[in-house]
N, C-alpha and C positions, 0 to 999 in steps of 0.2 A: 645301579648307573656308580658309572667310572671317576669315582671319589679325586684318586691323581692325578684323571683328563681334568677334570675342572679344577682341582690346583697349578696343574699348569696353564690351565687360560688366568685363570685371575692374574697369577704374575706374571703374564704374560701386557695385561687391561695394568697394571702398576709397574711395570713398567713400561711401558705409551707411554703411559703420565708421569713417569719422571718422580714415582712418591716412592715415600719406606711406610715402611707397614700402617707406621700411624699414621700419616700421613692420609692414607687410602679409606685409614676407621673412622677417622674423623670424617672425611671427605660425606661419606656412605652409608654414614650414619651407626654402628661396629665398635666392641675393641681388636687395639693391636693381635691380641692374643687370639683371637675368632678370622681374621685374618692370618695367622698365624698355622692354627689348625685344618683352612678350607688347605692354602696352598703342599703345606704335608698330605693332604689328603683323607687327615681327620676325621675331618667333622663338614658335614652334607654343606654348602647354601644355606641362608635361611631366605623365609619371603623378604626381607629387609634387607638384605643382601645386595638381591637382587633388585633391589625396587630404588636401591639406591645407584645397583649401576650401570641403571634403566637411566637414571632421572643426566650419569653425566651420556651418556651417549653410549652405555653399550647397550649388545643384546642384549641381553640374562638367557635366549633361547644355547646364542653360538654361550655362552658359558656352559651353558645342562649337557650338552648335544657336542661341542666343536661344529658344528654341520654350520656355513649360513657364513657370513659374514661378520664380523668381527665389533663392527659399529653399527651395521645396519639399518639399528634404528634415526640415523643420524649419517650415514651413506647417504651420499647427491643423487638420485635417485633422476631418471633422466626427461629431458624440462622440456620447453617451449617457454622460452622469458617472451611476452614482446612488450610491452615497456610503449607509454609516450610517453607527449617531453612534457619539465614542473616546472616552472618555475621558479621564484623564490615567495611566490606567497600559497603557491598549493602543494600541499604533501605526496612524497613518493609515490608512489603506485604502477606494479609489478600488477601486470594477467596470469596469471601460470597454468599451462594443460598441463593437467595428469597423468601417469600412463592409466591403462587401467587396470590394476595390481595393485594401487594405490585408494586405499579405505579414513570414509570417519576413521574416526580415531589412530588413524595411521602420524608422525612425528617421521619429517622432511626436513632434511637441510637444501637450501636453494643457497645456488651462488653466486653475489654478484662480479661476476666480472668486464664487464662496460664499469672501463675506470671515470665516463664522461658520467653515469651514474649518479644524482645524489647521494646512492642506498651502500654506492661503493665506500664508500667509510669505513661502513659497516662490516660491508668484505662474505659475512656473508648471518640468513635468516636460519637460527631452531622454528618453527610452525607443525604446531599438533591441530589437524582437521578438527574442526568443530563434529563431533555429533550431532545426526540428525534426529 
């Protein structure tokens, strides 16, 4: 395990979020000193740290290996989005056609680019596909 590479990638995540070590620690549920130890390569990330980073939308696989996308869990997947007109009485509705490499349990980010769609106020939706 390349601990220095992991530490560098953790620093990249922290910089990307604009957080101090203490702020990141509070968000993912660990201590500031543990963040510091991982960043300098003295400790390997724990399962809890990886889970906390995943909750923030960062790929644990990328953190450990440097492969793939830093935010692969929440990178927009290529989607074909069809919607039907919404009245003020109906709930907004989207039908999403997913690519074949997305499966049950995956988390995706759907961006709503149409400004006239009622969900445009949200801008994006993070959705975890239900497991069957």
